[in-house]
C-alpha positions, 0 to 999 in steps of 0.5 A, spaced: 457 229 653 455 234 648 453 234 641 460 232 637 464 237 635 461 240 628 454 237 629 447 243 628 444 244 633 437 247 631 433 246 636 434 251 643 427 250 647 430 254 651 435 259 649 427 260 644 423 260 650 427 266 655 427 270 648 419 270 648 420 271 656 424 278 655 421 279 649 414 278 653 412 283 657 412 292 655 420 293 657 425 293 652 430 294 659 429 286 662 435 283 657 440 289 661 436 287 669 437 280 667 446 283 666 447 289 671 444 283 676 450 278 673 455 283 673 453 285 682 453 277 683 460 277 681 462 283 683 459 280 690 465 273 689 459 269 686 464 265 682 458 261 678 456 269 674 464 269 675 465 265 670 459 266 666 461 274 665 467 270 663 465 265 658 459 271 655 466 275 654 472 271 652 468 264 650 468 258 653 475 254 655 476 248 649 476 242 652 482 238 651 485 230 650 489 230 654 492 223 652 500 225 652 503 217 656 500 214 648 506 215 644 501 216 636 502 209 634 497 207 640 491 211 638 487 209 634 483 212 627 477 215 632 482 218 637 486 222 632 479 224 628 477 226 635 483 230 636 482 233 629 475 235 630 476 239 636 477 233 643 470 231 642 470 223 645 464 221 642 464 215 637 462 218 630 460 213 624 465 215 619 465 207 615 470 211 609 475 214 613 483 214 610 488 211 614 493 215 618 497 211 623 496 203 626 496 197 622 490 196 618 483 194 621 480 188 619 
């Protein structure tokens, strides 16, 4: 599982390293060359390359939290908040959140 939805990931060391390498040297077309290679791989039928192109153009698909077999009354407040946050299953400390459904916790 990744970070909780809404948390900020300010440190991106891999992205920073890629940016430095792409900008290093005297060829401003390096990134374009990489993009062309990705497209060639996708055209050749490489499923991972096809997925990468789709993710870059359309964005990644949202993860779905499937709990269709459980009535909403059976979900905990934490699970309901996870659904509200967009499907993150990561436990988040929320000591002062209001009750949404279900019995009061002691």
